[in-house]
C-alpha positions, 0 to 999 in steps of 0.5 A: 670815422672813415679814414680816408686815403689819398694815392700819392701824387704823380711826382712821388710815384715817379720818384718812387719808380726811379728809386726803385730801380737804382735800388735794383741795379746798385743792387747787382754786380759791376763786371768788365768784359776781359777779351778784346782783339787789342794788337798790345796785348800777347794772347792775340798772337800766335808767338805769344807776345807782340811782334817785333820790327823783323817779323811780318804780320799776318792776319788770317781770322779761323774760319770755323772754331769748336766746329762753329762757322764763323763770319769774316769780320773783325777789328782790331785796335791798336794804341801804339806805333809800331815798326814791322818788316812787312804787314800782310793787311786781311780782307775784311774786318778793321784795323783801327789805330789811334789818332797820331799813332803809326806803323813803320815797314823796316829792313831790320834783319833781327830783333837784336835790339829788343832783346829777341836776338834770335828773331830774324827777318823769316819770323811770321807773327800771326794774329789769332786773337779773333777766336770767340768768347762766350759770355757765359764763361765766368773767365772771360770777367773781371771785377773792377779790382781785376779779380775773376767774379763767381759767376757770369752777369746777372740780370742785376748786374751792371756789365761795361765793354771799355772804350779804347778797345776792340771786340771780336765775337762774343758769343751769345747762345741764351737769352741774357738779361742785365741792368746796365751795358756800356759799350765804348763809353756809352750807355745802351738800353734795350734789346741788342741786335745780333745778326747771325753774323754779326761784328760783335757779337755772334749768336749760336742760335738764331733765336736767343736775345741780349737785352739791357732792362734795369727791371727784370719783366714777370710776364718774360721769365725767361730772360729773368735768369742767371746762367751758370758758366758755361765754357764749353765753347772752348776746346780747352780750358781758355787761359787766363787773360792778361788783360785788367779792367781799366781804372778810368772807366767807372760807372758814373762816367758811362752810366750818368743816371739811372733814366734810360739812355738815348744811345742805342745797341749796336746795330748789324754790320754784315748781312746775316748767314743761315736762318734770320734772327726771330728777336724784336728789332732793334730802333737803334742806331750804333754807338758813336764811342768808337775808338778814332780812327 
């Protein structure tokens, strides 16, 4: 007798597809971006420490870095009360304080009370934490336990840019695809809109794209590669970062399900310079998970 094989119902096919998406996503690693332009990170100051009460604070973002012209927009995040001698506000960019925090100007002549007796009111501490950091440099990523990964993110990996941070100039020089991406506590999906002079991302070539796609599309094999670690954008070997991933922000809080997220990627906030990007335009709106101002 002939054997009749019925096609599985649509509901079963849909469930099978979701399981397949989850299986592919779960097979990858979870990596946290570890470079942030936060005030309280000592690496972001030219005196290798956060400013003390007798110092003048300046913000002088570099115009070029390793031969690359840089945009002027940047963001600094502050989650602590600080006391300074003088604050020179930068032109352009954003200065974000969490609710209830304050900046106080003092008349102190030294920082003796803070254990820095040799620092006087003649000292200037400049913020330098706005230099670019390449996506494909493994030194800029951390595992959930704070250790270095063996490679930058691949197509099946999940990446998280943690909330309550600020980020400046994450450089993209190759087409990149990841399975999931968390930005400021929200899931991002689709093609991330990166202008040539972006607020958060900086394309070294107008034709490269960053795509968040749970499944690697066979029709786009150029998006399916896993690049080797490349730290050549740094003039010297990047120093080990003192920042560690937050323990409170987990995949379950950023990615509530395996279905496509409705939150869209960061949008352009500055006019691009040079040639326009040739990637597909993003249809989303900026994420709403920014720190309160």
